[in-house]
N, C-alpha and C positions, 0 to 999 in steps of 0.2 A: 760387789754391790749387795749380794744376798746377805753377807755377814753384817753389812751396815744396817740393812733393814731390820735384822733381828734385834738390834738394840732399841728399836722402837716398840718391841713386842713385850711379852711377859718374861718372867725370870727364867723359865725353862728354856725358852729360845735364846735368851742372852747367854745362859750357861752353855748351851750347845754351840753357839757362835764362838764363845771363848775357847771351848775345846777344839773346835775346827781350826781356829786361828793358831792355837798352840801346835797342832799337828802340821799345819802349813809351814810354820816356822822351823819345825824340826826337820821336815823333809825338803823344804825349799831353800833357796839361796838368798843372797842379799836383796834381790828384787822384791821379796816378800816384805822385808823390813821397809824398803823404800815405799812400797804401796800402802802398807799399814799406816806409816807416818803421814804420807801425802793425803790420805783420805780422812785423817782425823780420828782414826780408830784407837790410838793410844789413850786419848782422853776418855773415850767411851769405856774402854776396858778398865782404865784406872778408876773411873767412877763406880763401876761394878765391884772392883776389888776393894774399894773403900767401904763397901757395905751399905750403899744408899738404898738397897733393895733387899729385903729378906724374906720373901714369901716362900722360898724353897726350904728344904730341910736346913738344919743348922749349918749356915755358912757355905752351902753348896755352890751358890753363885760366886761368892767371894773366893772360894778355893779355885774354881775354874778360871776366874779372871786373874788371880795371882799366878796361876800356872801359865796362862797365856802371856802375861807380862814378862815372866821369867824366860819363856821361850823366845820372845822377841828380843829381850835384852841379850840373851846368850848368842843368838844369831847375829845381832848387831855388833856385839863386841868381837866375836870371832871373825867377822867380815869387815871390821872397821877400816882397814886399808882399802878394800875394794869400794866401800861406801864413800870414803873420803875422796876418792879419785874423781868424782863428778859432783857438781853442785847439788843436785837433787839427793844424792846419797849422803853427802855431808850434812845437808839440812835434816835428813831423816835421823842421822846419828845425833844431831843436836836436839831434835825433838824427843828422842829417846832419853837423852841425859836430862832434859828439862822435865820429863815425866817423872824421872827418879827423884828430882829435887823436891817434889811434893808427895813422894811415896811415904807410906806409914813407917817404913824402916829408915831411920835417920842415917844409917851407915851405907845405904844402898848407893847413893850418888858417889860418895868417896871411893867405894870399892870398884864401881864401874869406871871411874876416871883413872884409878890406879891400873886396872886391867888393860884399858885401852892404851894408856901411856906406856905400859910395858911392851905391848904388842907392836904399837906404831905411834910414837909421839907426834908425828906429823898429822896423823889422822885425828888425834885429839885437838890439835891446833886448828885444823881445818873445820872441825865440828864447832869449836868455840866461836869461830867467826860468824857462824849462823845463829848464835844465841842472841 
């Protein structure tokens, strides 16, 4: 909840929240991805990554947000089978894929789908049922 509140504050707190989120994803397990998706944090981080706010140094907020998105993505992909084993996890994986669909990198979604399908094709199918 603290991280959520930071996104209503200034850019420095948003950047700190993004850095904290990235750290949680690196150190945590699939529960982190589930929680981030369930709380709507992906959209908040994506908004920061897209550069809607630029009062910090050159792209500092955007860089932290992009790093956080990448950390969530990597954790989600590497734990796709675990996430897909329950409805909340599959929904989280679906939200992650949906976030990539609007990402600034047009290849991000295709790459993520390929990685998930290589690791566990059933996880991809389960996630797609939640889109």
